[in-house]
N, C-alpha and C positions, 0 to 999 in steps of 0.2 A: 405268721408275721402280724404284728399288731397294726391296728388301724392308724395309730400315730406314725409308725414307720412308713406305712404305705402312703400316707398323706405327705410325709416329708419327701419320699422318693418322687412322688408325682409332682410336687412343687419344684424339686431340683430339676426334674426333666423338663418342666415348662420353662423354668428360668434359662436352662441351657439352650432350649429351642428359641427362646426370645433373643438371647445373646447371639446365637448363630444367625438369626434373621436380620439382626441389626448390622452385623459386620458384613453379611452378604449384600446388604444394600449399599455399601460403600464402593466407590469407583476405584479406589486405590487398593492394592493387594495388602492383606493383613495376615500375619503369622504369629501364633502364640505358643510359647514353650513353657514347661514347668521349671521348678527350681533346679532340676537336674539337666536341663537343656533338651528335654524330650518333647517333640511336637504334640500339642493337645488340641489345636484348633487352627484352621485356615478358612478363608472365604473363597467365594467363586472367582473373584478377580485375581486372587493368588493362583488358582488352578489355571486360569486362562493365560496369565502372564508367564508362569514358569513352565507350563506344559506338563506338570506332574499331577498325579491323582492323589486323593486323600490317603489311599492305602500306601502310597510311596513315601508319604511325609509323616502322617500321624503315627505316634508311638515309635518314631525314629529319631536319631540324634539331630540336633539343629544344623549340623553340617551337611546333611544329606542332599540339600538342594543347591549347594554352592559349586559352581563350575570354575570360578576364579575369585580368589580373595579369602579373607578370614571371616569367621562367624561373628557377626555383631551381637547376636543373642548371647553367645558365650562371654564376650567381653563385658556386656552389661551385667551378667550374672556374677562375673569375677569382681567388678568394681562397684556394683550397686548404683551406678550413675548412668543417666541417659547418654546416648551417642547419636549424633545427627550427621546426615549427608555423606555416608560412606559409599563409594562407588565399587561395584563388583559385577560379576556375571553369574546368572543363576539358571538352573534347569538344563535339560538336554540340548536346548537351542542356544545356550550361552547368551541369554538376553541381558543387555546392559541395563542396570538399574542403579538407583540411589536408595540406600536403606537407612532408616532412622529407627532406633529402638529405645524403649523406656522400661525401667524395672516395674514389676507389679508388687507393690508393698501392701500387705494385708495385716492389720493389727500389729504393725511394726516389724513384720517379718517378710523377707524376700521370698515370694512365692512363684516367681517366674519372670518372663520378659515378653513384651508385645512389640512387634515390629511392623512398620508401615513401609511398603516397597513401592517406589515410583518408577515407572517405565520411562527411560530416557531415549529408547530407540526411536520413538516417533519424533522427539525433539531433534535427535541427530539427523533423521531423514529430512526434516524441515531445514536444518542448517546446511545439509548437503545440497538441497534444492536451491537454497539461497546462494550457496557457493557457485553452483552452475550458472545461476542468473548473473552473479557478479562476473563470471568469466565472459559471459556474453556482453555485459556492459563494458568490461575492460577492453574487449576487442572492437568496441564501437568506434566508427569513424564518422566524420561529418559527411552526410549524404547529399547535401544541397549547397548550391552556390547562389550568388545573386541573380544569375540567369534563370534560376528556377522560380523566382518571385514574379508572379503574374500581376500586371497592372500598368496602366499608362496614365493614370490620373496624376495631377500635380502633387497631391499629398503623398502618393506612393513613391513618386520619383524623388521627392525631397527626403522621405524616410530612408530610401535606399542610399541616397547620397550621404546622409548623416551616418548610417550604419557602416558605410565604407570608410568614412573618416575614423570611426571608432575602431575598425579592424586594424588600422595602421598604428594604433597606440596600444600600450599594455594596460590601459585604464580599465577599471571595472565598469561594465555596461549594465544598466538597468533598463530592461525592456518592459514597457508598460502598455497595457491594452486589455480589452475585454477578452473573454474566452472565445477562441476560434478566430483570432485576428492574425495568427501566424507567428507567434513569438518564438516557438521552437525553430521554425524555418529560418528566421532571421539569425538565431543563435548559431545554427549550422553554417550559414553563409558568412557570418562574421569570423568564425574560426577558420573556415576554408580560405578566407581572403587575408588572413593574418600570417605573421612569421612563424606561427606555431602550427601551420596547416598539416605538417607531417608528423605531429605529435598527437598524443591521445586527446580525444574529445569525449567526455563522460557526462551523461545527463542523469540528474537525480530529481525525482518529483518529491518535494518535501512533504506534500500532503498525503502521500501514499504510505508513509512510515510513521510509527509512533515516535514520540520524542526520544525515548530511550534507545530504540533501534536506530533512529536517524543519527544519533551521536556516534554509536559504534560503527555504523556504516560510513559516515563521513570521515571520522578520525581514526578508525581502526580500534583494535582492542588488544590487550596484553594476554599472555598465557594465564588461564584461570580467572579471567576478569569476571566471568559469570558462568552459571550452569550451562553446559553445552558448548562453551567456547572452544574453538579449535586449539589443539595443542600447539604451543609455540606462538599463539596470537595470529593476527591477520592485519594486513594493510587496509586502510580506509580509502575512500574515493579520492581524498586529497592526494594521498601518496600514489594512487593509481594514475592520477591525472598529472603527476609531476612533469613539468616541462611543457604541458599542454593546456587545455581549457577545461574548466569544470562549469557546467551549466546547471544552476539550481533553479528549477521551475517551482512556481507557487511558493516563493520565499516567505510570503506573509503567513503561511501555515506553520512556520518553524517556532518551536517552544522557546521559553526564556533561557533555559540552560544551554540549548544548542546555539542560540543567538550569541551568548557570551563566548562560547568556544569559537564560533565563526569569527567574531570580532577579534579575538586574540590571533587567530590564524592570519587575518588580513593585516593587522597592525604589526605583528612580530615576524611574519613570514615563516611561521613554524606551527606545528601541531603536536599535541600530546595524546597518545592513544588512551582509551578508557582503561583504567586500572594500572596505568603506568605513570611515572613521574618524569621520564626523560623526554626532552623536547626534540623534535625532528624537523629539520629545515625543509621547506617546500618552495617550489617555484611554479605557481599555478595562476593562470589568468581566469578571473571570474566573470561569468555572464549570469545575471539573475533576472528572473521574470516574475511578474505578478499582475493579477487583475484586481488586487485589493487596493484600498485607499490607505497607503502607508502613513500619510500625514495624519489621518484621522486615528490610525492605530497608535501612532506615537503619542498623540494627545491623550488617548485613553490608557496609556501605559502598557499596551499589548505588544509594542515593538520598540526596541531600544533606539533612542535618539542618536547615540553615537554610532551605532551600526548603520542606521539610515543614512547618515552623512557619508559613511565609508562606501556604501553601495551606490549612492546617487551621484557618482562622479560623472558619468556620461549617460544621462537618461535619454531614451528614445521612445517616443510615443507612436504606437501603431494605430492608425485610424480604423474605426469600425466600418463595416460594409455600408452602413447607411450614409456615411460621409463620402464614399467613393463609388456611388452607384453607376457612374459612367464606366467602371471596370467590370460590371456584371457580365456583358457579352463575352469579354475575354476570359473571365473565370468559367463561365458556362462551357465554352468551347474547350477549355483546358480540362475541366472535369469530364466532359463527354469523351474526350480522346482516351482518357484512362479507363473510364467505365465501360465503353464499348469493347475495348480490348479485354477487360476483366470478365465481361459477360458473354464474350464471343459473338458480338453483333457487329454488323457493318456500320460505318460512320453514318450518322443521321443529321438532318437539318433541324433548325429551330424556327418556329414561326415568329414573326414580329410581335404578335399578340402576347406570346409567352414572355418576351423581353419586357414588354410594357408592364405586364402584371408583376413580374419579378422586381421591377424598379419601383413599383408602388408600395412594396412591403419594406419595413424598416430593419429586418433581419437581426433580432437580438442575439441569435446564435452565430451571427457573422458567417465567414466562409464555410465553416463546418456545417452550418445549417443549410446553406445554399447547396453544398455538395449532396446533402441528404435528400433535398427536394428534387434535384436533378436525377439522382439515382432512382428514386421512386417513380419519377416520370418515365424514365427509360424502361423500368420494369413494367409499367402500365402500357407501354407502347406495344401494339400487336406485331407479330413476326413479319407480317406483310406490310407494315407501315414504316416509313422512313423519315417522317417529319413529326417532331414533338409539338403538339397543339396545346392550347390552354386547358382542354378537357383532361389532359394527361397529368396535370399538376395536382398535387395533394398539398395544399397549403396548411399552415398551422391552424389549430382549433377546428379543423375539418371544414374550413370555409370553402364554399364551392367556387371554382374558378369562373363559373358562369354568372356569378353575382354582379349586379350592376352597381356602379358607384352611387347612384342616387338611392339605392335600396340599402346601403350600408348604414349601420347604426352610428350615431354620433359618438365622438370620443368621450370616454368616461374617465376622469381623473388625469393625473400627471403622467408623464412618460415613465417615471420610476414606478408608480402604482400599477400602470398597465403591464410593465415588464415583470413586476412581481406576480401579477395574476397569471401572465403567460407562463412564467417559470414553474409555478405551482401546478398548473394544468399539465404542462409537459412532463413534470416529474411523476405525477399521478398516472399519466398514460403509460410512461415507460415502465413503472412498477407493475401496473396491471398487466401489460403485455408480457412481462417477465414472471408473472404469477407471484409477485412480491418477493422474488429472489433478488436480494439487494446487490449481490455480486454480479449477477447477469444484467440487472438494470444499469449498474455503473459501467459495465462493459459496453452496453448499447449506447449509452450517453457519452462514452469516451471521456469519463472523468474517474478520479480515484474513488474507492469505496469510502474513504474518509470525507472527501468533498460531498459525496452523496448524503452521508449521514448528517453533515453540517447543514446542507440545504433542506433536508427533511425536517430537521429540528427548527430551522428558520420558518418553515411553512406549516409547523404544527402537524406534520405527517407521522410523527413518532408517538 
């Protein structure tokens, strides 16, 4: 054999190896057939997906891997045109996939077909998990009543009275207050005290879902509305809550498109599923909550003014803990009653010094932060001890409970600036303790992963 032929063969071998290496690096499965529909190349992702070896596929007809459906390769070879998004089942495990194929045209001649195969079994698994979650949400009932709201301060008594007035009406209620002030607790209580108490109570955290997913979850979707959609379509939360109450938490996180759909639902008393044109009548009482400044968002164009007026029919302001410090002893005893039972400990007492120190702090995290501090104090309490002392407290920023007032540093900056500093420090500590696992940090902070990312962005932690 001549040197030229040897050189050509070597070059062809290197090019084939390079091409194989390239397609092996792809995460999607790839299959290539020649002009006769005979397999000539597959990648590693294809082997993992189909469960078939190269020997079972190469030099075999394009139909060899099909468990259910028609060969897209053969259709492309017959028409000479690309075909996209064909659903079928492949391999011995009948894996559900979506196949797209395109013709291989070389010097104007059809030389074969290349197909890309997307695994949708994982997407289906996620959708089924979402369906199971929806079933849990669908079965949700209001757990709390006004008797479960702890506090005897004038502000809390006035807030409860106003919430009871709201419960007696069908009007939309807007619960406003900082994180940890008990907005969900009030939502439960309002529903439980209303004429809809025996009907569904469904809670949706608007910040925990992307805008697209939020729309399909709130309003439902039609059959085939998107890839992975359940056959026959699915009801949204509005339809699930029909006759009852829909609680939309963190309403300020809702995107513009979802805001427009929500406005229509409120104004017209009907919803339209995603991918559908038929309107469906609904009878739902709305309770929404936010810690955002909606007025500021309206001015900035981030929240619809017309929707704001529709939601702000019966506003209720929930006071932060720093405004109702007289309720701290009641809250501490309430938290201890639950925590001692949870941790399997006998009831413990609290020293007067502990109450004094707790009242000195302004609690930017409100009741949720107070419960956390009490839980940590109980953990720090020895098994042979039955009184929580100041030494058992672990206050924010690692401040020692033994510190004297005269030794404390003077205030630096405004309350908003100090809160921003505190929040950034708290986020960093939570992320560090979770080894920068954002999902775990969000769980520990009891906020949505979306809220965590927003806060990280605000504090330049991304």
